[in-house]
C-alpha positions as a Markdown table, in Angstrom:
| # | Residue | x | y | z |
|---|---|---|---|---|
| 1 | Met | 114.1 | 69.1 | -47.5 |
| 2 | Gln | 116.0 | 69.7 | -44.2 |
| 3 | Pro | 114.7 | 73.3 | -43.8 |
| 4 | Lys | 111.1 | 72.2 | -43.9 |
| 5 | Lys | 111.6 | 69.6 | -41.3 |
| 6 | His | 113.5 | 72.1 | -39.1 |
| 7 | Lys | 110.7 | 74.6 | -39.5 |
| 8 | Ala | 108.0 | 72.0 | -38.6 |
| 9 | Lys | 110.0 | 71.1 | -35.5 |
| 10 | Leu | 110.4 | 74.7 | -34.6 |
| 11 | Lys | 106.6 | 75.3 | -35.0 |
| 12 | Tyr | 105.9 | 72.4 | -32.6 |
| 13 | Ile | 108.4 | 73.6 | -30.1 |
| 14 | Ile | 106.9 | 77.1 | -30.2 |
| 15 | Leu | 103.4 | 75.7 | -29.9 |
| 16 | Leu | 104.5 | 73.5 | -26.9 |
| 17 | Ala | 106.2 | 76.4 | -25.2 |
| 18 | Leu | 103.2 | 78.7 | -25.7 |
| 19 | Thr | 100.8 | 76.0 | -24.3 |
| 20 | Ile | 103.0 | 75.4 | -21.3 |
| 21 | Phe | 103.3 | 79.2 | -20.7 |
| 22 | Leu | 99.5 | 79.6 | -20.9 |
| 23 | Leu | 98.7 | 76.7 | -18.7 |
| 24 | Ala | 101.3 | 77.8 | -16.1 |
| 25 | Asn | 99.8 | 81.3 | -16.1 |
| 26 | Arg | 97.4 | 81.7 | -13.2 |
| 27 | Gly | 95.6 | 84.5 | -14.9 |
| 28 | Phe | 94.9 | 82.5 | -18.0 |
| 29 | Arg | 93.6 | 79.5 | -15.9 |
| 30 | Ser | 91.4 | 82.0 | -14.0 |
| 31 | Leu | 90.1 | 83.3 | -17.3 |
| 32 | Ile | 89.2 | 79.9 | -18.5 |
| 33 | Lys | 87.5 | 79.0 | -15.2 |
| 34 | Asn | 85.5 | 82.2 | -15.4 |
| 35 | Tyr | 84.5 | 81.6 | -19.0 |
| 36 | Leu | 83.2 | 78.1 | -18.1 |
| 37 | Glu | 81.3 | 79.5 | -15.1 |
| 38 | Leu | 79.8 | 82.1 | -17.5 |
| 39 | Arg | 78.6 | 79.4 | -19.9 |
| 40 | Arg | 77.1 | 77.4 | -17.0 |
| 41 | Leu | 75.3 | 80.5 | -15.7 |
| 42 | Lys | 74.0 | 81.4 | -19.1 |
| 43 | Asn | 72.6 | 77.8 | -19.5 |
| 44 | Gln | 71.0 | 78.1 | -16.0 |
| 45 | Lys | 69.5 | 81.4 | -17.0 |
| 46 | Ile | 67.9 | 79.9 | -20.1 |
| 47 | Glu | 66.5 | 77.0 | -18.0 |
| 48 | Leu | 65.1 | 79.4 | -15.4 |
| 49 | Lys | 63.6 | 81.6 | -18.1 |
| 50 | Ser | 61.8 | 78.6 | -19.6 |
| 51 | Glu | 60.5 | 77.6 | -16.1 |
| 52 | Glu | 59.3 | 81.2 | -15.6 |
| 53 | Leu | 57.4 | 81.1 | -18.9 |
| 54 | Gly | 55.8 | 77.8 | -17.9 |
| 55 | Leu | 54.8 | 79.2 | -14.5 |
| 56 | Glu | 53.4 | 82.4 | -16.1 |
| 57 | Lys | 51.4 | 80.2 | -18.5 |
| 58 | Ser | 49.9 | 78.1 | -15.7 |
| 59 | Phe | 49.2 | 81.2 | -13.6 |
| 60 | Ser | 47.4 | 82.8 | -16.5 |
| 61 | Thr | 45.0 | 79.8 | -16.7 |
| 62 | Met | 44.0 | 80.5 | -13.1 |
| 63 | Lys | 42.1 | 83.7 | -13.7 |
| 64 | Glu | 39.0 | 82.7 | -11.7 |
| 65 | Pro | 39.3 | 83.4 | -8.0 |
| 66 | Gly | 37.7 | 80.0 | -7.2 |
| 67 | Gln | 40.4 | 78.2 | -9.2 |
| 68 | Ile | 43.2 | 80.0 | -7.3 |
| 69 | Glu | 41.5 | 79.2 | -3.9 |
| 70 | His | 41.0 | 75.5 | -4.9 |
| 71 | Thr | 44.7 | 75.2 | -5.9 |
| 72 | Ala | 45.9 | 76.9 | -2.7 |
| 73 | Arg | 43.8 | 74.6 | -0.6 |
| 74 | Lys | 44.6 | 71.4 | -2.5 |
| 75 | Glu | 48.3 | 71.9 | -3.2 |
| 76 | Leu | 49.4 | 74.1 | -0.3 |
| 77 | Gly | 47.0 | 72.9 | 2.3 |
| 78 | Leu | 45.9 | 76.5 | 3.1 |
| 79 | Ile | 42.7 | 77.4 | 5.0 |
| 80 | Lys | 40.9 | 80.6 | 5.7 |
| 81 | Pro | 41.3 | 82.3 | 9.1 |
| 82 | Gly | 38.8 | 80.9 | 11.5 |
| 83 | Glu | 38.2 | 77.7 | 9.5 |
| 84 | Ile | 38.6 | 74.3 | 11.0 |
| 85 | Glu | 40.1 | 71.6 | 8.8 |
| 86 | Tyr | 39.0 | 68.0 | 9.3 |
| 87 | Arg | 41.2 | 65.2 | 8.2 |
| 88 | Phe | 40.0 | 61.6 | 8.1 |
| 89 | Pro | 42.3 | 58.6 | 7.7 |
| 90 | Pro | 41.8 | 56.6 | 4.6 |
| 91 | Pro | 39.6 | 53.6 | 5.0 |
| 92 | Lys | 41.3 | 50.4 | 5.8 |
| 93 | Asp | 40.9 | 47.5 | 3.3 |
| 94 | Asp | 39.1 | 44.6 | 4.9 |
| 95 | Lys | 40.2 | 41.4 | 3.1 |
């Protein structure tokens, strides 16, 4: 039974030494850091692709020129050259 215990201890010692060697190695740490950054960027790419598809879908619903103009005026506050925009304050509540 002694040789099995000795082999188990030896395996743990080798595993510990390998772990210490890898963690102390600057190249290995850099590799892990780059791998994590790659995963983060892939997830960000998926999110942006989903957002792009949503924007394309909403843009495709605005095929009429009047709809595009209405959205530009309402959401972006755009006006045509030479137009004058009048803004009125909201009415005050008289209580």
